[in-house]
KEVO-180114 format. One record per residue (C-alpha): x, y, z. Coordinates in steps of 0.05 Angstrom, whole numbers, padded with zeros to 5 digits, always signed. Layout:
<kelos>
+--------+--------+--------+
:   east :  north :     up :
+--------+--------+--------+
:      X :      Y :      Z :
...
+--------+--------+--------+
</kelos>
This chain:
<kelos>
+--------+--------+--------+
:   east :  north :     up :
+--------+--------+--------+
: +01172 : +02794 : +01475 :
: +01222 : +02805 : +01425 :
: +01267 : +02745 : +01424 :
: +01345 : +02761 : +01427 :
: +01362 : +02732 : +01357 :
: +01309 : +02785 : +01332 :
: +01332 : +02838 : +01378 :
: +01412 : +02821 : +01351 :
: +01381 : +02829 : +01280 :
: +01359 : +02895 : +01293 :
: +01417 : +02919 : +01332 :
: +01468 : +02893 : +01275 :
: +01425 : +02923 : +01220 :
: +01425 : +02993 : +01264 :
: +01500 : +02989 : +01275 :
: +01515 : +02967 : +01203 :
: +01489 : +03037 : +01186 :
: +01512 : +03078 : +01242 :
: +01585 : +03048 : +01261 :
: +01630 : +03099 : +01242 :
: +01691 : +03046 : +01254 :
: +01748 : +03076 : +01196 :
: +01750 : +02997 : +01174 :
: +01684 : +03002 : +01146 :
: +01716 : +03034 : +01084 :
: +01767 : +02981 : +01072 :
: +01727 : +02913 : +01095 :
: +01683 : +02877 : +01045 :
: +01627 : +02875 : +01097 :
: +01610 : +02881 : +01167 :
: +01619 : +02808 : +01204 :
: +01567 : +02799 : +01253 :
: +01569 : +02759 : +01318 :
: +01531 : +02689 : +01305 :
: +01508 : +02628 : +01348 :
: +01459 : +02617 : +01403 :
: +01431 : +02685 : +01425 :
: +01410 : +02653 : +01489 :
: +01481 : +02623 : +01506 :
: +01506 : +02624 : +01576 :
: +01573 : +02636 : +01543 :
: +01597 : +02683 : +01491 :
: +01665 : +02674 : +01462 :
: +01699 : +02745 : +01436 :
: +01759 : +02744 : +01383 :
: +01791 : +02803 : +01356 :
: +01769 : +02822 : +01292 :
: +01748 : +02785 : +01223 :
: +01801 : +02761 : +01182 :
: +01801 : +02750 : +01104 :
: +01751 : +02689 : +01098 :
: +01705 : +02724 : +01149 :
: +01704 : +02787 : +01114 :
: +01686 : +02751 : +01054 :
: +01640 : +02706 : +01078 :
: +01600 : +02748 : +01130 :
: +01609 : +02703 : +01189 :
: +01661 : +02700 : +01249 :
: +01714 : +02644 : +01257 :
: +01706 : +02604 : +01193 :
: +01775 : +02600 : +01178 :
: +01834 : +02552 : +01208 :
: +01823 : +02589 : +01275 :
: +01752 : +02571 : +01268 :
: +01755 : +02500 : +01252 :
: +01809 : +02495 : +01315 :
: +01749 : +02524 : +01363 :
: +01704 : +02483 : +01339 :
: +01747 : +02420 : +01353 :
: +01760 : +02450 : +01416 :
: +01685 : +02462 : +01431 :
: +01679 : +02390 : +01411 :
: +01731 : +02367 : +01465 :
: +01676 : +02400 : +01517 :
: +01613 : +02371 : +01487 :
: +01590 : +02436 : +01449 :
: +01580 : +02451 : +01381 :
: +01584 : +02527 : +01349 :
: +01508 : +02526 : +01353 :
: +01505 : +02520 : +01428 :
: +01546 : +02588 : +01438 :
: +01555 : +02658 : +01410 :
: +01618 : +02683 : +01384 :
: +01636 : +02754 : +01361 :
: +01692 : +02800 : +01358 :
: +01708 : +02864 : +01380 :
: +01722 : +02894 : +01321 :
: +01668 : +02875 : +01267 :
: +01708 : +02898 : +01201 :
: +01771 : +02868 : +01173 :
: +01839 : +02903 : +01184 :
: +01873 : +02911 : +01119 :
: +01931 : +02854 : +01115 :
: +01899 : +02818 : +01180 :
: +01943 : +02863 : +01217 :
: +01918 : +02878 : +01293 :
: +01858 : +02932 : +01307 :
: +01872 : +03002 : +01329 :
: +01853 : +03026 : +01397 :
: +01809 : +03081 : +01358 :
: +01776 : +03021 : +01314 :
: +01762 : +02983 : +01379 :
: +01733 : +03048 : +01411 :
: +01691 : +03060 : +01348 :
: +01659 : +02985 : +01348 :
: +01651 : +02988 : +01426 :
: +01583 : +03006 : +01432 :
: +01563 : +02956 : +01383 :
: +01590 : +02893 : +01424 :
: +01565 : +02926 : +01492 :
: +01502 : +02919 : +01456 :
: +01506 : +02855 : +01438 :
: +01534 : +02835 : +01503 :
: +01472 : +02867 : +01543 :
: +01415 : +02827 : +01495 :
: +01455 : +02760 : +01511 :
: +01470 : +02769 : +01581 :
: +01517 : +02709 : +01582 :
: +01548 : +02681 : +01645 :
: +01611 : +02670 : +01619 :
: +01662 : +02714 : +01575 :
: +01713 : +02678 : +01539 :
: +01765 : +02732 : +01508 :
: +01796 : +02692 : +01453 :
: +01870 : +02731 : +01448 :
: +01906 : +02795 : +01479 :
: +01862 : +02847 : +01433 :
: +01798 : +02821 : +01467 :
: +01824 : +02813 : +01537 :
: +01852 : +02887 : +01537 :
: +01789 : +02908 : +01516 :
: +01758 : +02889 : +01585 :
: +01825 : +02881 : +01624 :
: +01870 : +02934 : +01591 :
: +01930 : +02921 : +01647 :
: +01933 : +02844 : +01645 :
: +01980 : +02809 : +01600 :
: +01952 : +02751 : +01563 :
: +02015 : +02697 : +01587 :
: +01992 : +02713 : +01664 :
: +01915 : +02716 : +01655 :
: +01903 : +02661 : +01599 :
: +01852 : +02606 : +01634 :
: +01844 : +02646 : +01700 :
: +01777 : +02666 : +01718 :
: +01772 : +02745 : +01719 :
: +01708 : +02774 : +01755 :
: +01695 : +02847 : +01741 :
: +01648 : +02892 : +01752 :
: +01630 : +02928 : +01688 :
: +01576 : +02988 : +01683 :
: +01534 : +02961 : +01629 :
: +01527 : +02892 : +01651 :
: +01548 : +02896 : +01730 :
: +01591 : +02832 : +01756 :
: +01617 : +02790 : +01696 :
: +01650 : +02730 : +01693 :
: +01711 : +02729 : +01636 :
: +01763 : +02670 : +01618 :
: +01821 : +02699 : +01577 :
: +01851 : +02651 : +01539 :
: +01901 : +02649 : +01480 :
: +01876 : +02660 : +01410 :
: +01861 : +02598 : +01374 :
: +01904 : +02627 : +01309 :
: +01965 : +02635 : +01364 :
: +01960 : +02564 : +01377 :
: +01954 : +02544 : +01304 :
: +02020 : +02576 : +01299 :
: +02057 : +02568 : +01351 :
: +02051 : +02492 : +01375 :
: +02076 : +02506 : +01453 :
: +02007 : +02545 : +01458 :
: +01963 : +02494 : +01428 :
: +01972 : +02442 : +01491 :
: +01963 : +02505 : +01538 :
: +01901 : +02523 : +01500 :
: +01868 : +02459 : +01503 :
: +01885 : +02452 : +01578 :
: +01849 : +02519 : +01587 :
: +01793 : +02505 : +01550 :
: +01771 : +02442 : +01585 :
: +01761 : +02485 : +01645 :
: +01703 : +02525 : +01607 :
: +01653 : +02467 : +01643 :
: +01673 : +02474 : +01720 :
: +01677 : +02550 : +01710 :
: +01606 : +02550 : +01683 :
: +01585 : +02506 : +01737 :
: +01625 : +02545 : +01785 :
: +01584 : +02609 : +01764 :
: +01516 : +02573 : +01761 :
+--------+--------+--------+
</kelos>
């Protein structure tokens, strides 16, 4: 049987070649998801930033360092989880990804999730939340377990959180994000 990591590697090679996202023309490279392909938790951010675009790894800038600190607070490391983005290429000047760009990368993300089959998907920020819950507001949904039946996976558990970058720029969100993040182990227990 082919390992999940090998399946993800093949998937990334395929989509790097075949993705029609317009950001592909302006980004340095595609930024693949990384981490444990057999993880029970997948974190989904919005799009790569400048540092991620240059190095080809997700969440390695300031927001990534904060994410690593939060993982440590629940006795996890980056190697324990899988992290990816809804858009695989950096938008110019770190602008928000546009709906068309999100749609153009959607099948790539769906295939990643189908391979990993996580118990919990943690949505980092409003853009990743809107990808699955277009009518929700991050201010109301953050820290709440949401269950949704999705055609490609069946019933799936989601936890929307504020994006780590938002918490870095807005000190008031930091406490909220840390508090919400600490719910992850209990939610995983509940799902199991």
